[in-house]
KEZA-422821 format. One record per residue (C-alpha): residue number from 1; residue in one letter; chain; x, y, z. Coordinates in pm, whole numbers, plus 50000, padded with zeros to 5 digits. Each point is the difference from the previous one (the first is absolute). Layout:
REM KEZA-422821
   pos   code   unit       u       v       w
   NUM      A      A       X       Y       Z
...
REM end
This chain:
REM KEZA-422821
   pos   code   unit       u       v       w
     1      M      A   47467   49221   51409
     2      K      A   50338   49977   50178
     3      H      A   49831   49824   50295
     4      L      A   49861   49738   49761
     5      I      A   50341   49957   49838
     6      S      A   50155   49956   50346
     7      V      A   49750   49729   50091
     8      C      A   50060   49822   49670
     9      I      A   50376   50013   50045
    10      T      A   49975   49859   50353
    11      I      A   49777   49711   49886
    12      F      A   50229   49935   49702
    13      W      A   50302   49977   50225
    14      A      A   49825   49758   50237
    15      C      A   49894   49775   49715
    16      A      A   50324   50026   49808
    17      Y      A   50227   49887   50281
    18      P      A   49818   49744   50219
    19      T      A   50322   49798   50042
    20      M      A   50233   50290   50061
    21      S      A   49879   50128   50337
    22      Q      A   50340   49973   50167
    23      K      A   50175   50176   49715
    24      L      A   49739   50274   49999
    25      H      A   50026   50038   50376
    26      E      A   50373   50053   49976
    27      S      A   49960   50273   49739
    28      S      A   49663   50140   50106
    29      S      A   50123   50359   49979
    30      I      A   50103   49948   49637
    31      V      A   49666   49831   49924
    32      E      A   49821   50298   50151
    33      A      A   50219   50242   49805
    34      H      A   49917   49813   49679
    35      Q      A   49630   50005   50077
    36      Q      A   50009   50374   50066
    37      W      A   50201   50054   49683
    38      M      A   49749   49797   49797
    39      M      A   49714   50203   50141
    40      K      A   50175   50334   49941
    41      Y      A   50066   49924   49633
    42      E      A   49687   49785   49952
    43      R      A   50214   49707   49887
    44      T      A   49843   49655   49959
    45      Y      A   50138   49669   49877
    46      T      A   49833   49730   49794
    47      N      A   50083   49702   50221
    48      S      A   50187   49886   50310
    49      S      A   50318   49906   49815
    50      E      A   50025   50346   49849
    51      L      A   49934   50152   50342
    52      E      A   50280   49796   50155
    53      K      A   50241   50090   49719
    54      R      A   49925   50371   50030
    55      F      A   50017   49990   50378
    56      Q      A   50350   49852   49990
    57      I      A   50113   50272   49758
    58      F      A   49834   50266   50217
    59      K      A   50172   49857   50308
    60      S      A   50340   50012   49829
    61      N      A   49943   50360   49892
    62      L      A   49882   50104   50346
    63      E      A   50298   49842   50174
    64      Y      A   50237   50173   49759
    65      I      A   49828   50335   50061
    66      E      A   50017   49965   50379
    67      K      A   50366   49898   49992
    68      H      A   50086   50299   49782
    69      N      A   49800   50251   50204
    70      N      A   50154   49878   50328
    71      A      A   50344   50099   49872
    72      S      A   50089   50346   50127
    73      N      A   50230   50114   49720
    74      K      A   49754   50011   49710
    75      S      A   49892   50317   49822
    76      Y      A   49673   49846   49884
    77      K      A   49722   49777   50126
    78      L      A   49829   49707   49835
    79      G      A   49636   49909   50042
    80      L      A   49703   49795   49889
    81      N      A   49817   50109   49686
    82      P      A   49757   49848   49748
    83      Y      A   50282   49784   49858
    84      S      A   50112   49831   50322
    85      D      A   49877   49652   49902
    86      L      A   50207   49996   49680
    87      T      A   50354   49878   49953
    88      S      A   50245   50247   49850
    89      E      A   50005   49797   49681
    90      E      A   49620   50011   49971
    91      F      A   49989   50369   50076
    92      I      A   50270   50100   49754
    93      A      A   49840   49787   49728
    94      S      A   49660   50172   50035
    95      Y      A   50057   50350   50138
    96      T      A   50305   50133   49818
    97      G      A   50043   49956   49624
    98      L      A   50291   50212   49878
    99      K      A   50185   49867   49697
   100      I      A   50334   50151   49902
   101      P      A   50066   50006   49622
   102      S      A   50337   49844   49918
   103      Q      A   50121   50316   49827
   104      V      A   49949   50223   50305
   105      F      A   50326   49922   50178
   106      P      A   50275   49950   49740
   107      S      A   50327   50146   50121
   108      K      A   50010   50254   49717
   109      M      A   49649   50136   50053
   110      E      A   49976   50375   50052
   111      S      A   49701   50145   50180
   112      V      A   49797   50278   49839
   113      P      A   50146   50330   50129
   114      I      A   49806   50141   50291
   115      L      A   49808   50319   49933
   116      F      A   50104   50194   50309
   117      N      A   50316   50134   50158
   118      S      A   50145   49729   50221
   119      N      A   50181   50263   50204
   120      D      A   49682   50175   50108
   121      D      A   49930   50007   50371
   122      V      A   49703   49792   50107
   123      P      A   49798   50013   50324
   124      T      A   50108   49774   50287
   125      N      A   49652   49847   50015
   126      F      A   49746   49987   49721
   127      D      A   49667   49823   49957
   128      W      A   49796   50024   49682
   129      R      A   49689   49903   50198
   130      H      A   50016   50342   50163
   131      Q      A   49992   50154   49651
   132      G      A   49686   49805   49911
   133      A      A   50183   49804   49730
   134      V      A   49933   49648   50132
   135      T      A   49672   49808   49974
   136      N      A   49883   49761   50271
   137      V      A   50190   49674   50043
   138      K      A   49865   49738   49760
   139      N      A   50006   49620   50012
   140      Q      A   50115   49779   49714
   141      H      A   49870   49689   50185
   142      N      A   50133   49669   49868
   143      C      A   50073   50133   49654
   144      G      A   50367   50042   49915
   145      C      A   49967   50351   49857
   146      C      A   50202   50217   50237
   147      W      A   50158   50142   49684
   148      A      A   49664   50152   49901
   149      F      A   49934   50150   50345
   150      T      A   50334   50179   50026
   151      T      A   49973   50131   49644
   152      V      A   49655   50139   50070
   153      A      A   50110   50152   50334
   154      S      A   50288   50193   49844
   155      V      A   49779   50122   49714
   156      E      A   49734   50109   50249
   157      G      A   50270   50197   50179
   158      I      A   50137   50188   49701
   159      V      A   49649   50077   49873
   160      K      A   49918   50163   50333
   161      I      A   50325   50195   49999
   162      K      A   49951   50124   49643
   163      T      A   49623   50057   49991
   164      G      A   49891   50035   50362
   165      D      A   49758   49708   49966
   166      L      A   50045   49675   50194
   167      I      A   49834   49729   49791
   168      S      A   49988   49632   50089
   169      L      A   50103   49817   49683
   170      S      A   49942   49648   49870
   171      E      A   50237   49715   50081
   172      Q      A   49757   49760   49832
   173      Q      A   50054   50169   49665
   174      L      A   50368   49911   50023
   175      V      A   49925   49646   50115
   176      D      A   49768   49944   49703
   177      C      A   50149   50213   49724
   178      D      A   50378   50004   50049
   179      H      A   50083   49705   49777
   180      Q      A   50374   50031   50061
   181      N      A   49925   49894   50357
   182      N      A   49815   49698   50134
   183      G      A   49725   50144   50216
   184      C      A   49969   49817   50331
   185      N      A   50297   49784   49902
   186      G      A   50245   50287   50022
   187      G      A   50139   50289   49805
   188      S      A   50252   50283   49983
   189      I      A   49964   50367   50090
   190      N      A   50154   50138   49681
   191      S      A   49761   49798   49782
   192      A      A   49707   50138   50199
   193      F      A   50111   50358   49931
   194      E      A   50039   49911   49633
   195      S      A   49648   49857   49997
   196      I      A   49855   50325   50133
   197      I      A   50183   50198   49731
   198      K      A   49896   49758   49725
   199      N      A   49633   50011   50105
   200      Q      A   50014   50381   50018
   201      G      A   49921   50002   50368
   202      I      A   49846   49810   50286
   203      L      A   49640   49995   50117
   204      K      A   49870   50100   50340
   205      E      A   49954   49723   50256
   206      T      A   49625   50068   50001
   207      D      A   49981   49941   49623
   208      Y      A   50211   49681   50004
   209      P      A   49986   49863   50358
   210      Y      A   50241   49747   50144
   211      Q      A   49885   49636   49997
   212      G      A   50319   49819   50102
   213      V      A   49978   49749   49713
   214      D      A   50112   49992   49638
   215      Q      A   49732   50116   49757
   216      T      A   49967   50083   49632
   217      C      A   50105   50358   49930
   218      Q      A   49693   50223   50015
   219      L      A   50140   50316   49844
   220      N      A   49770   50118   49725
   221      G      A   50085   50368   49968
   222      Q      A   49656   50108   50118
   223      I      A   50110   50103   50350
   224      Q      A   50224   50301   50046
   225      V      A   50337   49923   50154
   226      G      A   50066   50122   50352
   227      A      A   50366   50085   49944
   228      Q      A   50279   49994   49744
   229      I      A   50379   49998   50019
   230      N      A   50255   50095   49737
   231      S      A   50283   49769   50103
   232      Y      A   50186   49858   50297
   233      A      A   50355   49999   50131
   234      T      A   50229   49775   50199
   235      V      A   50188   50113   50309
   236      T      A   50371   49915   49995
   237      H      A   50037   49645   50128
   238      N      A   50129   49948   50356
   239      D      A   50016   50372   50076
   240      E      A   49791   50098   50302
   241      Q      A   50094   50366   49968
   242      Q      A   49858   50009   49649
   243      L      A   49696   49814   50128
   244      L      A   49958   50258   50276
   245      Q      A   50006   50280   49744
   246      A      A   49737   49820   49793
   247      V      A   49767   49938   50295
   248      A      A   50027   50366   50098
   249      Q      A   49851   50076   49655
   250      Q      A   49723   49737   49989
   251      P      A   49899   49649   50117
   252      V      A   50228   49736   49848
   253      S      A   49932   49638   49904
   254      V      A   50267   49759   50126
   255      A      A   50077   49631   49997
   256      I      A   50071   49837   50335
   257      S      A   50091   49662   50144
   258      V      A   49741   49838   50225
   259      G      A   50135   49746   50244
   260      D      A   49862   49802   50293
   261      E      A   49992   50286   50252
   262      F      A   49874   50257   49753
   263      K      A   49648   49857   49984
   264      R      A   49978   50002   50383
   265      Y      A   50099   50368   50031
   266      M      A   49780   50206   50233
   267      Q      A   50178   50324   50094
   268      G      A   50332   50180   50030
   269      V      A   50291   50047   49760
   270      Y      A   50054   49669   49823
   271      S      A   50364   49896   50008
   272      G      A   49946   49625   49978
   273      S      A   50138   49746   49757
   274      C      A   49844   49974   49656
   275      G      A   50278   49971   49742
   276      T      A   50001   50152   49653
   277      T      A   49785   49756   49805
   278      L      A   49747   50250   49869
   279      N      A   49653   49841   50008
   280      H      A   49764   50279   50103
   281      A      A   49921   50360   49905
   282      V      A   49902   50287   50230
   283      T      A   49987   50379   49986
   284      I      A   50226   50234   50194
   285      V      A   49782   50294   50104
   286      G      A   50239   50170   50240
   287      Y      A   50296   49970   50232
   288      G      A   50114   50121   50337
   289      I      A   50190   49940   50322
   290      S      A   49840   49808   50286
   291      E      A   49995   50113   50363
   292      E      A   50288   49759   50055
   293      G      A   50203   50174   49732
   294      M      A   49963   49735   49728
   295      K      A   49961   50117   49642
   296      Y      A   49717   49829   49814
   297      W      A   49803   49978   49678
   298      L      A   49621   50030   50034
   299      V      A   49851   49723   49788
   300      K      A   49640   49956   49887
   301      N      A   49918   49632   49955
   302      S      A   49704   49824   49835
   303      W      A   49908   49746   50270
   304      G      A   49717   50197   50162
   305      E      A   49987   50216   50311
   306      N      A   50020   49701   50236
   307      W      A   50365   49945   49911
   308      G      A   50287   50204   50147
   309      E      A   49943   50358   50107
   310      N      A   49649   50028   49856
   311      G      A   50124   49865   49669
   312      Y      A   50333   50184   50005
   313      M      A   50353   49901   50091
   314      R      A   50309   50193   50102
   315      V      A   50309   49841   49844
   316      L      A   50353   50080   50118
   317      R      A   50160   50267   49779
   318      E      A   50375   50020   49937
   319      S      A   50073   49654   50131
   320      D      A   50338   49836   49955
   321      E      A   49866   49821   49693
   322      T      A   50101   50143   49661
   323      E      A   49659   49906   49862
   324      G      A   49815   50153   50294
   325      Q      A   49801   49814   50264
   326      C      A   49814   49711   49833
   327      G      A   50138   50118   49665
   328      I      A   49782   50312   50006
   329      A      A   50251   50208   49801
   330      M      A   50060   49743   49727
   331      L      A   49712   50082   49769
   332      A      A   49787   50314   50024
   333      Y      A   49777   50176   49746
   334      Y      A   49794   50316   49990
   335      P      A   49744   50120   49742
   336      I      A   50033   50328   49813
   337      I      A   49723   50238   49898
REM end
């Protein structure tokens, strides 16, 4: 199958650019890299103009990646992934989806008190995957429902911790049935938790599988829920020590800012620019210190295993930013059973 795809890609290139031989000759290595990338991810385009447009975007991304990786003072590497023919604007529009309710960040807002002693000692390194509290990395595809994936991931974690059972739960239920949110057009984490409470639980993934599109809510009460939560709490805003205490107790859903470099991340402790415009949601499932001595958060994403470190990212912990690297300490929630 891949051989056939390779042949088709080669023919397509030859037909698409009969007048661009000199240009292609000058950038033959990039053309070859694009062809290999298309074959690896089984990517095809509808016509020659779309191919040319995507090639130019791919070329720009590849050149940026190579320039970054050739610098010797970086704590992280960038790389090609399934999204390397998309602009940052296109990617953020389709593969993020966090919406922040206007009432979340008023200056007078007080977070719900945390339910643990903030002075307790915590391990230097901790990974909830080693405790069996993290399901496999999932993929939201081009549906802006990161808010549903992080909510589900943190609920899956606390259910395992409390009951001993790791159950893959349904993001699609939230996409379809959380009417405070907008499905693939974005939503908030707190509303997703409220939806689970209101519906008296959330179904298993096998009973309500992910489709990646908005559908009519299919809850009918005939299928037993896979998990329930009693409530949820908010970690104190912009306090990484409080966040550390929370993550030591269970996986935590957080908002984060995705910038241009973020989507190209491949490995290492991410210390790149991203700002504090919260537009994505991920799940912190651990923390640690790298071999180079850098403190990091271990983040589970929802962009599939072909992104980052097999679907995960290490984000700089205790940066100089009050809000945390990429705003990771600004808004964090955890479910309560």
